[in-house]
PDB file of N, CA, C, O and CB in Angstrom:
ATOM      1  N   MET A   1     -11.270  -8.550  15.039  1.00  0.00           N
ATOM      2  CA  MET A   1     -11.619  -9.221  13.806  1.00  0.00           C
ATOM      3  C   MET A   1     -11.868  -8.192  12.717  1.00  0.00           C
ATOM      4  O   MET A   1     -12.435  -7.129  12.973  1.00  0.00           O
ATOM      5  CB  MET A   1     -12.848 -10.116  14.001  1.00  0.00           C
ATOM      6  N   ILE A   2     -11.455  -8.502  11.535  1.00  0.00           N
ATOM      7  CA  ILE A   2     -11.628  -7.610  10.394  1.00  0.00           C
ATOM      8  C   ILE A   2     -12.660  -8.235   9.455  1.00  0.00           C
ATOM      9  O   ILE A   2     -12.639  -9.441   9.209  1.00  0.00           O
ATOM     10  CB  ILE A   2     -10.265  -7.356   9.654  1.00  0.00           C
ATOM     11  N   PHE A   3     -13.563  -7.399   8.934  1.00  0.00           N
ATOM     12  CA  PHE A   3     -14.668  -7.874   8.106  1.00  0.00           C
ATOM     13  C   PHE A   3     -14.657  -7.186   6.741  1.00  0.00           C
ATOM     14  O   PHE A   3     -13.953  -6.200   6.521  1.00  0.00           O
ATOM     15  CB  PHE A   3     -16.012  -7.631   8.814  1.00  0.00           C
ATOM     16  N   PHE A   4     -15.473  -7.747   5.823  1.00  0.00           N
ATOM     17  CA  PHE A   4     -15.642  -7.125   4.514  1.00  0.00           C
ATOM     18  C   PHE A   4     -15.989  -5.649   4.668  1.00  0.00           C
ATOM     19  O   PHE A   4     -16.787  -5.270   5.526  1.00  0.00           O
ATOM     20  CB  PHE A   4     -16.731  -7.848   3.707  1.00  0.00           C
ATOM     21  N   PHE A   5     -15.382  -4.833   3.831  1.00  0.00           N
ATOM     22  CA  PHE A   5     -15.641  -3.399   3.726  1.00  0.00           C
ATOM     23  C   PHE A   5     -15.154  -2.581   4.918  1.00  0.00           C
ATOM     24  O   PHE A   5     -15.396  -1.375   4.968  1.00  0.00           O
ATOM     25  CB  PHE A   5     -17.097  -3.178   3.552  1.00  0.00           C
ATOM     26  N   ASP A   6     -14.473  -3.208   5.878  1.00  0.00           N
ATOM     27  CA  ASP A   6     -13.840  -2.430   6.943  1.00  0.00           C
ATOM     28  C   ASP A   6     -12.766  -1.535   6.347  1.00  0.00           C
ATOM     29  O   ASP A   6     -12.133  -1.883   5.350  1.00  0.00           O
ATOM     30  CB  ASP A   6     -13.236  -3.358   8.026  1.00  0.00           C
ATOM     31  N   THR A   7     -12.571  -0.398   6.960  1.00  0.00           N
ATOM     32  CA  THR A   7     -11.459   0.474   6.602  1.00  0.00           C
ATOM     33  C   THR A   7     -10.285   0.114   7.498  1.00  0.00           C
ATOM     34  O   THR A   7     -10.430  -0.020   8.713  1.00  0.00           O
ATOM     35  CB  THR A   7     -11.841   1.989   6.744  1.00  0.00           C
ATOM     36  N   VAL A   8      -9.114  -0.042   6.876  1.00  0.00           N
ATOM     37  CA  VAL A   8      -7.916  -0.448   7.610  1.00  0.00           C
ATOM     38  C   VAL A   8      -6.767   0.504   7.328  1.00  0.00           C
ATOM     39  O   VAL A   8      -6.781   1.255   6.353  1.00  0.00           O
ATOM     40  CB  VAL A   8      -7.517  -1.881   7.244  1.00  0.00           C
ATOM     41  N   VAL A   9      -5.773   0.453   8.203  1.00  0.00           N
ATOM     42  CA  VAL A   9      -4.554   1.239   8.050  1.00  0.00           C
ATOM     43  C   VAL A   9      -3.394   0.264   7.880  1.00  0.00           C
ATOM     44  O   VAL A   9      -3.271  -0.706   8.628  1.00  0.00           O
ATOM     45  CB  VAL A   9      -4.323   2.196   9.278  1.00  0.00           C
ATOM     46  N   VAL A  10      -2.552   0.530   6.897  1.00  0.00           N
ATOM     47  CA  VAL A  10      -1.393  -0.317   6.623  1.00  0.00           C
ATOM     48  C   VAL A  10      -0.273   0.029   7.597  1.00  0.00           C
ATOM     49  O   VAL A  10       0.017   1.202   7.831  1.00  0.00           O
ATOM     50  CB  VAL A  10      -0.914  -0.148   5.153  1.00  0.00           C
ATOM     51  N   LEU A  11       0.353  -1.002   8.165  1.00  0.00           N
ATOM     52  CA  LEU A  11       1.407  -0.798   9.156  1.00  0.00           C
ATOM     53  C   LEU A  11       2.813  -0.770   8.573  1.00  0.00           C
ATOM     54  O   LEU A  11       3.755  -0.371   9.256  1.00  0.00           O
ATOM     55  CB  LEU A  11       1.331  -1.867  10.184  1.00  0.00           C
ATOM     56  N   ASN A  12       2.968  -1.191   7.312  1.00  0.00           N
ATOM     57  CA  ASN A  12       4.290  -1.246   6.675  1.00  0.00           C
ATOM     58  C   ASN A  12       4.234  -0.640   5.279  1.00  0.00           C
ATOM     59  O   ASN A  12       3.175  -0.605   4.653  1.00  0.00           O
ATOM     60  CB  ASN A  12       4.801  -2.700   6.602  1.00  0.00           C
ATOM     61  N   ASP A  13       5.372  -0.165   4.797  1.00  0.00           N
ATOM     62  CA  ASP A  13       5.472   0.281   3.409  1.00  0.00           C
ATOM     63  C   ASP A  13       5.421  -0.929   2.482  1.00  0.00           C
ATOM     64  O   ASP A  13       5.974  -1.985   2.789  1.00  0.00           O
ATOM     65  CB  ASP A  13       6.775   1.094   3.180  1.00  0.00           C
ATOM     66  N   HIS A  14       4.758  -0.760   1.356  1.00  0.00           N
ATOM     67  CA  HIS A  14       4.747  -1.743   0.263  1.00  0.00           C
ATOM     68  C   HIS A  14       5.113  -0.958  -0.996  1.00  0.00           C
ATOM     69  O   HIS A  14       4.264  -0.651  -1.832  1.00  0.00           O
ATOM     70  CB  HIS A  14       3.321  -2.485   0.118  1.00  0.00           C
ATOM     71  N   LEU A  15       6.390  -0.649  -1.099  1.00  0.00           N
ATOM     72  CA  LEU A  15       6.871   0.281  -2.119  1.00  0.00           C
ATOM     73  C   LEU A  15       6.638  -0.213  -3.536  1.00  0.00           C
ATOM     74  O   LEU A  15       6.399   0.591  -4.437  1.00  0.00           O
ATOM     75  CB  LEU A  15       8.332   0.541  -1.920  1.00  0.00           C
ATOM     76  N   GLU A  16       6.703  -1.537  -3.752  1.00  0.00           N
ATOM     77  CA  GLU A  16       6.487  -2.065  -5.101  1.00  0.00           C
ATOM     78  C   GLU A  16       5.091  -1.731  -5.614  1.00  0.00           C
ATOM     79  O   GLU A  16       4.883  -1.561  -6.815  1.00  0.00           O
ATOM     80  CB  GLU A  16       6.700  -3.579  -5.120  1.00  0.00           C
ATOM     81  N   GLU A  17       4.134  -1.640  -4.687  1.00  0.00           N
ATOM     82  CA  GLU A  17       2.756  -1.328  -5.044  1.00  0.00           C
ATOM     83  C   GLU A  17       2.428   0.150  -4.869  1.00  0.00           C
ATOM     84  O   GLU A  17       1.328   0.584  -5.211  1.00  0.00           O
ATOM     85  CB  GLU A  17       1.811  -2.159  -4.213  1.00  0.00           C
ATOM     86  N   GLY A  18       3.366   0.922  -4.345  1.00  0.00           N
ATOM     87  CA  GLY A  18       3.144   2.345  -4.132  1.00  0.00           C
ATOM     88  C   GLY A  18       2.335   2.656  -2.887  1.00  0.00           C
ATOM     89  O   GLY A  18       1.724   3.722  -2.801  1.00  0.00           O
ATOM     90  N   ILE A  19       2.319   1.737  -1.911  1.00  0.00           N
ATOM     91  CA  ILE A  19       1.565   1.923  -0.678  1.00  0.00           C
ATOM     92  C   ILE A  19       2.537   2.223   0.460  1.00  0.00           C
ATOM     93  O   ILE A  19       3.534   1.523   0.640  1.00  0.00           O
ATOM     94  CB  ILE A  19       0.703   0.668  -0.356  1.00  0.00           C
ATOM     95  N   LEU A  20       2.238   3.261   1.216  1.00  0.00           N
ATOM     96  CA  LEU A  20       3.083   3.654   2.327  1.00  0.00           C
ATOM     97  C   LEU A  20       2.388   3.419   3.657  1.00  0.00           C
ATOM     98  O   LEU A  20       1.162   3.467   3.755  1.00  0.00           O
ATOM     99  CB  LEU A  20       3.482   5.109   2.195  1.00  0.00           C
ATOM    100  N   ARG A  21       3.187   3.166   4.664  1.00  0.00           N
ATOM    101  CA  ARG A  21       2.681   2.973   6.025  1.00  0.00           C
ATOM    102  C   ARG A  21       1.730   4.124   6.388  1.00  0.00           C
ATOM    103  O   ARG A  21       2.020   5.292   6.129  1.00  0.00           O
ATOM    104  CB  ARG A  21       3.861   2.889   7.048  1.00  0.00           C
ATOM    105  N   GLY A  22       0.593   3.766   6.992  1.00  0.00           N
ATOM    106  CA  GLY A  22      -0.375   4.775   7.406  1.00  0.00           C
ATOM    107  C   GLY A  22      -1.489   5.034   6.415  1.00  0.00           C
ATOM    108  O   GLY A  22      -2.455   5.724   6.740  1.00  0.00           O
ATOM    109  N   GLU A  23      -1.373   4.489   5.202  1.00  0.00           N
ATOM    110  CA  GLU A  23      -2.436   4.697   4.215  1.00  0.00           C
ATOM    111  C   GLU A  23      -3.676   3.887   4.577  1.00  0.00           C
ATOM    112  O   GLU A  23      -3.587   2.823   5.189  1.00  0.00           O
ATOM    113  CB  GLU A  23      -1.948   4.317   2.807  1.00  0.00           C
ATOM    114  N   ASN A  24      -4.829   4.414   4.185  1.00  0.00           N
ATOM    115  CA  ASN A  24      -6.109   3.754   4.423  1.00  0.00           C
ATOM    116  C   ASN A  24      -6.518   2.940   3.208  1.00  0.00           C
ATOM    117  O   ASN A  24      -6.295   3.337   2.064  1.00  0.00           O
ATOM    118  CB  ASN A  24      -7.196   4.783   4.765  1.00  0.00           C
ATOM    119  N   GLY A  25      -7.120   1.796   3.482  1.00  0.00           N
ATOM    120  CA  GLY A  25      -7.648   0.945   2.427  1.00  0.00           C
ATOM    121  C   GLY A  25      -8.939   0.304   2.903  1.00  0.00           C
ATOM    122  O   GLY A  25      -9.320   0.444   4.065  1.00  0.00           O
ATOM    123  N   ALA A  26      -9.611  -0.400   1.998  1.00  0.00           N
ATOM    124  CA  ALA A  26     -10.863  -1.075   2.330  1.00  0.00           C
ATOM    125  C   ALA A  26     -10.729  -2.566   2.049  1.00  0.00           C
ATOM    126  O   ALA A  26     -10.158  -2.967   1.035  1.00  0.00           O
ATOM    127  CB  ALA A  26     -12.046  -0.473   1.531  1.00  0.00           C
ATOM    128  N   ILE A  27     -11.257  -3.376   2.948  1.00  0.00           N
ATOM    129  CA  ILE A  27     -11.236  -4.825   2.773  1.00  0.00           C
ATOM    130  C   ILE A  27     -12.261  -5.204   1.702  1.00  0.00           C
ATOM    131  O   ILE A  27     -13.442  -4.879   1.818  1.00  0.00           O
ATOM    132  CB  ILE A  27     -11.536  -5.561   4.122  1.00  0.00           C
ATOM    133  N   VAL A  28     -11.793  -5.896   0.658  1.00  0.00           N
ATOM    134  CA  VAL A  28     -12.698  -6.329  -0.410  1.00  0.00           C
ATOM    135  C   VAL A  28     -12.793  -7.846  -0.505  1.00  0.00           C
ATOM    136  O   VAL A  28     -13.634  -8.364  -1.241  1.00  0.00           O
ATOM    137  CB  VAL A  28     -12.241  -5.763  -1.741  1.00  0.00           C
ATOM    138  N   GLU A  29     -11.947  -8.567   0.224  1.00  0.00           N
ATOM    139  CA  GLU A  29     -12.019 -10.025   0.268  1.00  0.00           C
ATOM    140  C   GLU A  29     -11.341 -10.510   1.534  1.00  0.00           C
ATOM    141  O   GLU A  29     -10.346  -9.937   1.978  1.00  0.00           O
ATOM    142  CB  GLU A  29     -11.363 -10.662  -0.987  1.00  0.00           C
ATOM    143  N   VAL A  30     -11.885 -11.567   2.110  1.00  0.00           N
ATOM    144  CA  VAL A  30     -11.313 -12.175   3.313  1.00  0.00           C
ATOM    145  C   VAL A  30     -10.959 -13.614   2.983  1.00  0.00           C
ATOM    146  O   VAL A  30     -11.798 -14.362   2.481  1.00  0.00           O
ATOM    147  CB  VAL A  30     -12.306 -12.100   4.530  1.00  0.00           C
ATOM    148  N   TYR A  31      -9.720 -14.008   3.263  1.00  0.00           N
ATOM    149  CA  TYR A  31      -9.255 -15.370   3.016  1.00  0.00           C
ATOM    150  C   TYR A  31      -8.978 -16.054   4.348  1.00  0.00           C
ATOM    151  O   TYR A  31      -8.446 -15.440   5.273  1.00  0.00           O
ATOM    152  CB  TYR A  31      -7.986 -15.373   2.120  1.00  0.00           C
ATOM    153  N   THR A  32      -9.341 -17.330   4.437  1.00  0.00           N
ATOM    154  CA  THR A  32      -9.085 -18.087   5.652  1.00  0.00           C
ATOM    155  C   THR A  32      -8.276 -19.349   5.408  1.00  0.00           C
ATOM    156  O   THR A  32      -7.809 -19.974   6.360  1.00  0.00           O
ATOM    157  CB  THR A  32     -10.377 -18.444   6.304  1.00  0.00           C
ATOM    158  N   ASN A  33      -8.101 -19.735   4.151  1.00  0.00           N
ATOM    159  CA  ASN A  33      -7.393 -20.966   3.832  1.00  0.00           C
ATOM    160  C   ASN A  33      -6.413 -20.720   2.706  1.00  0.00           C
ATOM    161  O   ASN A  33      -6.848 -20.214   1.671  1.00  0.00           O
ATOM    162  CB  ASN A  33      -8.375 -22.081   3.455  1.00  0.00           C
ATOM    163  N   PRO A  34      -5.164 -21.021   2.805  1.00  0.00           N
ATOM    164  CA  PRO A  34      -4.534 -21.775   3.881  1.00  0.00           C
ATOM    165  C   PRO A  34      -4.204 -20.914   5.105  1.00  0.00           C
ATOM    166  O   PRO A  34      -3.986 -21.449   6.191  1.00  0.00           O
ATOM    167  CB  PRO A  34      -3.276 -22.427   3.370  1.00  0.00           C
ATOM    168  N   ASP A  35      -4.166 -19.590   4.941  1.00  0.00           N
ATOM    169  CA  ASP A  35      -3.872 -18.684   6.052  1.00  0.00           C
ATOM    170  C   ASP A  35      -4.847 -17.520   6.012  1.00  0.00           C
ATOM    171  O   ASP A  35      -5.434 -17.216   4.973  1.00  0.00           O
ATOM    172  CB  ASP A  35      -2.402 -18.174   5.990  1.00  0.00           C
ATOM    173  N   GLU A  36      -5.011 -16.873   7.160  1.00  0.00           N
ATOM    174  CA  GLU A  36      -5.832 -15.668   7.219  1.00  0.00           C
ATOM    175  C   GLU A  36      -5.122 -14.550   6.468  1.00  0.00           C
ATOM    176  O   GLU A  36      -3.945 -14.279   6.704  1.00  0.00           O
ATOM    177  CB  GLU A  36      -6.118 -15.253   8.691  1.00  0.00           C
ATOM    178  N   ALA A  37      -5.848 -13.907   5.563  1.00  0.00           N
ATOM    179  CA  ALA A  37      -5.309 -12.790   4.790  1.00  0.00           C
ATOM    180  C   ALA A  37      -6.475 -11.951   4.274  1.00  0.00           C
ATOM    181  O   ALA A  37      -7.624 -12.394   4.266  1.00  0.00           O
ATOM    182  CB  ALA A  37      -4.415 -13.297   3.608  1.00  0.00           C
ATOM    183  N   TYR A  38      -6.159 -10.742   3.848  1.00  0.00           N
ATOM    184  CA  TYR A  38      -7.185  -9.802   3.418  1.00  0.00           C
ATOM    185  C   TYR A  38      -6.756  -9.127   2.121  1.00  0.00           C
ATOM    186  O   TYR A  38      -5.616  -8.682   1.987  1.00  0.00           O
ATOM    187  CB  TYR A  38      -7.460  -8.750   4.513  1.00  0.00           C
ATOM    188  N   GLU A  39      -7.675  -9.057   1.174  1.00  0.00           N
ATOM    189  CA  GLU A  39      -7.435  -8.286  -0.037  1.00  0.00           C
ATOM    190  C   GLU A  39      -7.891  -6.862   0.258  1.00  0.00           C
ATOM    191  O   GLU A  39      -9.039  -6.630   0.639  1.00  0.00           O
ATOM    192  CB  GLU A  39      -8.190  -8.898  -1.288  1.00  0.00           C
ATOM    193  N   VAL A  40      -6.984  -5.920   0.079  1.00  0.00           N
ATOM    194  CA  VAL A  40      -7.235  -4.532   0.459  1.00  0.00           C
ATOM    195  C   VAL A  40      -7.143  -3.656  -0.781  1.00  0.00           C
ATOM    196  O   VAL A  40      -6.177  -3.734  -1.540  1.00  0.00           O
ATOM    197  CB  VAL A  40      -6.230  -4.055   1.548  1.00  0.00           C
ATOM    198  N   GLU A  41      -8.160  -2.822  -0.978  1.00  0.00           N
ATOM    199  CA  GLU A  41      -8.202  -1.905  -2.114  1.00  0.00           C
ATOM    200  C   GLU A  41      -7.830  -0.503  -1.646  1.00  0.00           C
ATOM    201  O   GLU A  41      -8.305  -0.025  -0.616  1.00  0.00           O
ATOM    202  CB  GLU A  41      -9.605  -1.908  -2.780  1.00  0.00           C
ATOM    203  N   PHE A  42      -6.978   0.138  -2.422  1.00  0.00           N
ATOM    204  CA  PHE A  42      -6.569   1.512  -2.166  1.00  0.00           C
ATOM    205  C   PHE A  42      -7.022   2.361  -3.343  1.00  0.00           C
ATOM    206  O   PHE A  42      -6.827   1.989  -4.501  1.00  0.00           O
ATOM    207  CB  PHE A  42      -5.024   1.621  -1.947  1.00  0.00           C
ATOM    208  N   VAL A  43      -7.626   3.501  -3.039  1.00  0.00           N
ATOM    209  CA  VAL A  43      -8.158   4.364  -4.092  1.00  0.00           C
ATOM    210  C   VAL A  43      -7.471   5.725  -4.071  1.00  0.00           C
ATOM    211  O   VAL A  43      -6.877   6.129  -3.072  1.00  0.00           O
ATOM    212  CB  VAL A  43      -9.677   4.534  -3.933  1.00  0.00           C
ATOM    213  N   ASP A  44      -7.571   6.421  -5.208  1.00  0.00           N
ATOM    214  CA  ASP A  44      -7.018   7.769  -5.284  1.00  0.00           C
ATOM    215  C   ASP A  44      -8.057   8.775  -4.794  1.00  0.00           C
ATOM    216  O   ASP A  44      -9.142   8.390  -4.357  1.00  0.00           O
ATOM    217  CB  ASP A  44      -6.572   8.102  -6.732  1.00  0.00           C
ATOM    218  N   GLU A  45      -7.729  10.049  -4.867  1.00  0.00           N
ATOM    219  CA  GLU A  45      -8.625  11.090  -4.352  1.00  0.00           C
ATOM    220  C   GLU A  45      -9.938  11.194  -5.124  1.00  0.00           C
ATOM    221  O   GLU A  45     -10.889  11.810  -4.643  1.00  0.00           O
ATOM    222  CB  GLU A  45      -7.924  12.423  -4.384  1.00  0.00           C
ATOM    223  N   LYS A  46     -10.001  10.600  -6.317  1.00  0.00           N
ATOM    224  CA  LYS A  46     -11.238  10.596  -7.105  1.00  0.00           C
ATOM    225  C   LYS A  46     -12.051   9.317  -6.901  1.00  0.00           C
ATOM    226  O   LYS A  46     -13.122   9.159  -7.487  1.00  0.00           O
ATOM    227  CB  LYS A  46     -10.913  10.765  -8.584  1.00  0.00           C
ATOM    228  N   GLY A  47     -11.537   8.401  -6.065  1.00  0.00           N
ATOM    229  CA  GLY A  47     -12.240   7.161  -5.795  1.00  0.00           C
ATOM    230  C   GLY A  47     -11.918   6.031  -6.752  1.00  0.00           C
ATOM    231  O   GLY A  47     -12.520   4.960  -6.680  1.00  0.00           O
ATOM    232  N   LYS A  48     -10.963   6.266  -7.653  1.00  0.00           N
ATOM    233  CA  LYS A  48     -10.553   5.234  -8.611  1.00  0.00           C
ATOM    234  C   LYS A  48      -9.518   4.315  -7.962  1.00  0.00           C
ATOM    235  O   LYS A  48      -8.612   4.780  -7.271  1.00  0.00           O
ATOM    236  CB  LYS A  48      -9.977   5.879  -9.908  1.00  0.00           C
ATOM    237  N   THR A  49      -9.658   3.014  -8.189  1.00  0.00           N
ATOM    238  CA  THR A  49      -8.736   2.050  -7.606  1.00  0.00           C
ATOM    239  C   THR A  49      -7.315   2.287  -8.091  1.00  0.00           C
ATOM    240  O   THR A  49      -7.052   2.323  -9.293  1.00  0.00           O
ATOM    241  CB  THR A  49      -9.174   0.630  -7.938  1.00  0.00           C
ATOM    242  N   ARG A  50      -6.392   2.451  -7.127  1.00  0.00           N
ATOM    243  CA  ARG A  50      -4.965   2.566  -7.432  1.00  0.00           C
ATOM    244  C   ARG A  50      -4.332   1.193  -7.503  1.00  0.00           C
ATOM    245  O   ARG A  50      -3.614   0.869  -8.449  1.00  0.00           O
ATOM    246  CB  ARG A  50      -4.248   3.427  -6.383  1.00  0.00           C
ATOM    247  N   VAL A  51      -4.612   0.382  -6.475  1.00  0.00           N
ATOM    248  CA  VAL A  51      -4.019  -0.947  -6.377  1.00  0.00           C
ATOM    249  C   VAL A  51      -4.835  -1.775  -5.393  1.00  0.00           C
ATOM    250  O   VAL A  51      -5.448  -1.243  -4.467  1.00  0.00           O
ATOM    251  CB  VAL A  51      -2.526  -0.867  -5.934  1.00  0.00           C
ATOM    252  N   THR A  52      -4.830  -3.071  -5.608  1.00  0.00           N
ATOM    253  CA  THR A  52      -5.426  -4.023  -4.678  1.00  0.00           C
ATOM    254  C   THR A  52      -4.351  -5.048  -4.345  1.00  0.00           C
ATOM    255  O   THR A  52      -3.778  -5.666  -5.242  1.00  0.00           O
ATOM    256  CB  THR A  52      -6.715  -4.708  -5.282  1.00  0.00           C
ATOM    257  N   ILE A  53      -4.077  -5.230  -3.047  1.00  0.00           N
ATOM    258  CA  ILE A  53      -3.043  -6.180  -2.623  1.00  0.00           C
ATOM    259  C   ILE A  53      -3.565  -7.050  -1.479  1.00  0.00           C
ATOM    260  O   ILE A  53      -4.500  -6.681  -0.769  1.00  0.00           O
ATOM    261  CB  ILE A  53      -1.756  -5.431  -2.188  1.00  0.00           C
ATOM    262  N   VAL A  54      -2.937  -8.208  -1.322  1.00  0.00           N
ATOM    263  CA  VAL A  54      -3.284  -9.114  -0.239  1.00  0.00           C
ATOM    264  C   VAL A  54      -2.315  -8.896   0.913  1.00  0.00           C
ATOM    265  O   VAL A  54      -1.097  -8.907   0.732  1.00  0.00           O
ATOM    266  CB  VAL A  54      -3.259 -10.591  -0.715  1.00  0.00           C
ATOM    267  N   LEU A  55      -2.879  -8.698   2.111  1.00  0.00           N
ATOM    268  CA  LEU A  55      -2.073  -8.459   3.306  1.00  0.00           C
ATOM    269  C   LEU A  55      -2.468  -9.432   4.407  1.00  0.00           C
ATOM    270  O   LEU A  55      -3.608  -9.893   4.469  1.00  0.00           O
ATOM    271  CB  LEU A  55      -2.232  -7.005   3.793  1.00  0.00           C
ATOM    272  N   HIS A  56      -1.518  -9.733   5.264  1.00  0.00           N
ATOM    273  CA  HIS A  56      -1.757 -10.599   6.414  1.00  0.00           C
ATOM    274  C   HIS A  56      -2.171  -9.743   7.613  1.00  0.00           C
ATOM    275  O   HIS A  56      -1.926  -8.537   7.630  1.00  0.00           O
ATOM    276  CB  HIS A  56      -0.490 -11.444   6.747  1.00  0.00           C
ATOM    277  N   PRO A  57      -2.797 -10.364   8.609  1.00  0.00           N
ATOM    278  CA  PRO A  57      -3.307  -9.604   9.761  1.00  0.00           C
ATOM    279  C   PRO A  57      -2.262  -8.741  10.472  1.00  0.00           C
ATOM    280  O   PRO A  57      -2.595  -7.681  11.001  1.00  0.00           O
ATOM    281  CB  PRO A  57      -3.897 -10.552  10.749  1.00  0.00           C
ATOM    282  N   ASN A  58      -1.016  -9.180  10.490  1.00  0.00           N
ATOM    283  CA  ASN A  58       0.034  -8.405  11.172  1.00  0.00           C
ATOM    284  C   ASN A  58       0.493  -7.204  10.357  1.00  0.00           C
ATOM    285  O   ASN A  58       1.355  -6.454  10.816  1.00  0.00           O
ATOM    286  CB  ASN A  58       1.228  -9.294  11.472  1.00  0.00           C
ATOM    287  N   GLU A  59      -0.056  -6.998   9.164  1.00  0.00           N
ATOM    288  CA  GLU A  59       0.353  -5.894   8.299  1.00  0.00           C
ATOM    289  C   GLU A  59      -0.665  -4.761   8.273  1.00  0.00           C
ATOM    290  O   GLU A  59      -0.470  -3.770   7.569  1.00  0.00           O
ATOM    291  CB  GLU A  59       0.581  -6.397   6.897  1.00  0.00           C
ATOM    292  N   LEU A  60      -1.756  -4.901   9.039  1.00  0.00           N
ATOM    293  CA  LEU A  60      -2.789  -3.866   9.013  1.00  0.00           C
ATOM    294  C   LEU A  60      -3.546  -3.838  10.335  1.00  0.00           C
ATOM    295  O   LEU A  60      -3.474  -4.772  11.133  1.00  0.00           O
ATOM    296  CB  LEU A  60      -3.764  -4.101   7.843  1.00  0.00           C
ATOM    297  N   VAL A  61      -4.262  -2.759  10.544  1.00  0.00           N
ATOM    298  CA  VAL A  61      -5.114  -2.617  11.730  1.00  0.00           C
ATOM    299  C   VAL A  61      -6.421  -1.960  11.293  1.00  0.00           C
ATOM    300  O   VAL A  61      -6.433  -1.053  10.461  1.00  0.00           O
ATOM    301  CB  VAL A  61      -4.402  -1.771  12.859  1.00  0.00           C
ATOM    302  N   SER A  62      -7.516  -2.440  11.874  1.00  0.00           N
ATOM    303  CA  SER A  62      -8.822  -1.896  11.558  1.00  0.00           C
ATOM    304  C   SER A  62      -9.020  -0.543  12.238  1.00  0.00           C
ATOM    305  O   SER A  62      -8.511  -0.321  13.337  1.00  0.00           O
ATOM    306  CB  SER A  62      -9.921  -2.874  11.976  1.00  0.00           C
ATOM    307  N   HIS A  63      -9.750   0.351  11.596  1.00  0.00           N
ATOM    308  CA  HIS A  63     -10.080   1.637  12.224  1.00  0.00           C
ATOM    309  C   HIS A  63     -10.974   1.449  13.427  1.00  0.00           C
ATOM    310  O   HIS A  63     -11.047   2.332  14.282  1.00  0.00           O
ATOM    311  CB  HIS A  63     -10.755   2.565  11.225  1.00  0.00           C
ATOM    312  N   THR A  64     -11.657   0.317  13.517  1.00  0.00           N
ATOM    313  CA  THR A  64     -12.569   0.076  14.630  1.00  0.00           C
ATOM    314  C   THR A  64     -11.861  -0.469  15.867  1.00  0.00           C
ATOM    315  O   THR A  64     -12.464  -0.539  16.938  1.00  0.00           O
ATOM    316  CB  THR A  64     -13.649  -0.883  14.205  1.00  0.00           C
ATOM    317  N   GLU A  65     -10.586  -0.857  15.737  1.00  0.00           N
ATOM    318  CA  GLU A  65      -9.852  -1.414  16.883  1.00  0.00           C
ATOM    319  C   GLU A  65      -9.290  -0.307  17.753  1.00  0.00           C
ATOM    320  O   GLU A  65      -8.643  -0.584  18.763  1.00  0.00           O
ATOM    321  CB  GLU A  65      -8.717  -2.332  16.407  1.00  0.00           C
TER     322      GLU A  65
END
């Protein structure tokens, strides 16, 4: 199970958003309706938000798993 503020790893490239497989992000929102999905924030080396995208469970894995 993935929770708010968990750190996750992206399993696929999302080139339109500039996210590559293996990048780390943080869960900032959890959706359960109509489908399970997670809003994931990616930051730059200074901690500034680069992009926030919604991903489905099969597109990411938690660092705690």
